[in-house]
N, C-alpha and C positions, 0 to 999 in steps of 0.2 A: 468466532474470532476472539483471541485473547485480548485482554484490556491493555492499554498502554502502560508502560512502567515509568515510575518516577526515576529520574536520573539522580546521580550523586552530584549535587550542584553547589557551587560556591558563588557568592554574590547573588544578585537577583532583584526582583521587582520588575514590573512590566517595562519601565523606562530606564532600567539600570543595567550595566554590563554584568554578564554571568558566564560561567563555564560549567557545562554539565557533561558527565561521563555516564555512559550506558554500557555496562560490562557484559561481555559474552561469558559463556561457561568455560571457555579456554582461558588460561592465565594470560594476562597482558594483551588481551584482544578486546576490541569493542568499538563503540561509537563515541563521538565527541561533538558537542555544540558549543561554539564560542560566539556569544551574542553581545552586540553593542546595546541592543534593546531586544524585547521579545519579538520584534518584527524585522530585525536585521541581524542575521546570523550566518556564520560559516559552519557547515556540518560536514563531518568526514568520519573516516574509520582509521584505527591505529593498530599496529602490531608492535608490541614492545614499548616504544617511546611515545608517550602521550604528547610530547612537544613536536612530533614530526608526523602528523596525520596526513592522509591522502584526502583532499577535499572533494566533495561532490560538486559537480558542475550544475549550477541552477538551470532550470528550463529556460529556453530563450525568451519567453514572454514574462519571466519573473527574475529580474537580475539579482535580487537578494532573497534569501529564504527566511521564513519565520522560525521560531522555536519549534522543533519537531515533536510529534508524538512517536515514541518508539514502541513497537509491538514485537516482542520475541515470540515468534510462532514455534520455535524450538530453541534449545540451549545455544545453538550457534547460527540461527537463521532469523534475521530481523527484517521487519518492514519499518521504514522510516517515512512517516506520513506528514505531509504539510498541508495546511489550509491555504488556499490560493484565491479566496473570495467567497461570496455567498453561494453555497451549494457546490463549491469547487474544492477538490483535493488532488494531490499528486503524491505518489509513493515511489520510493526507491527500495530495492531489496538487497540485503547484505548477507552473503554466505561466508561465514568466517573460515570454515574448513578449506574451501577452495579459493579464498581471497578474491571474491568477485562481487561486483555491484552491478545491478541492472541500470539501464537508462531510466529516466523518469517515466512512470506509468500513471496516467490520469484515471480518476474515478474508479478505483479498485473497489469491488464489492465483496470478494472473498478470494481465498487462496487455497489451492490443493498442494500442500507442502510435499507430499510423497511423489507427485508427478511434476512438481514445479510448474503448475499452471495457475493462472489468475482469471477471474471473471471481472469484466469491467463494463461500465456503461459507455457506449460508443454511439452518440447521437440517440436514436430511438431503437437501438439494438443492444443486446448483451453479447459482447465478444469474449471468447475464451482464448487466451494466448499463452504461449510458453513465456515464463517470467523473464528469462535472460535474453533470448533471441527476439522475442516479440512476435514470433510467427503465430498467425491465427490458426487455431485448430477447430473452432466451431463458431457459428454466428447464429443467434437466436432472435428471430423476428416474430412478433405476435401482434394481435389487435389490442395493443395496450390501451389503457384508459388515457384520455387526453391529458396533456401537460408533460412535465419532465418525466423521463423514464423512471427515475428513482421514486417518484410519487405513485407510480403504478406497481412497483415491486414492494410487496409487504414482507417477503422473506426470501433469502437466497443463500444457499450454502452447499459446499461440496460434502458429499457423504464419504464415509470410510471406504466404500466399495468403488469410489471414483465417479459415481453419478452426481449430477447436479440437481438439487431439489430447489424449485422456485415456486413461490406463491405470488400471483399477480392479479391485478384487477383488469377485467376484460371490457373493452369498449366504453362508450359513454355511460352505460348503466353500471359500470364498475362491479361486475360480477366476479367474485373470487374464483380463481382457478389454481390448482396445485398440480405440478408435473414433476416427474423424476426422469431425467434425460441422461442417456449414455453419452459420455464425452470422450473422444479419442485423445490420445497423448501426442499424436503427430499430425501435421497438416495433411489434408486429403491429397 
């Protein structure tokens, strides 16, 4: 996964108002965060006019959004990631070419940009879903080590051939296991 990019920000400081712009490779297209503080922001995308963005709808259980981490997976495809508590994160995906934004997706672990799939922690399972529709295409259940699922996963990524490689700790003995799994693009 690429690293988050720094926005072009005016103002700032954790308890200060700020406005950050995260530009796509298209001219006059990108993301914007207008924050009262780093924990109270409106985040959206714009086409042309920076002063007329379309705002993201925060998840129902989080009425305000914190300052985002923006990860450009490609020149015109971004993940907008928000922390939502200890060990909690939620992501939106923005596709500039088609002018679409996904609903919020919790606990995203990795993204297959070519097939527009994501892997996410879903309770004690890894679910693979289509990014924009949310339809599940695969569910992976194993004898994970005790504790939160993320503590049992030591590595997880989509390979260029579309397979999912994961290294995980098995059972209470925490024995490392590595697998490469074929993942379909469409639901069964």
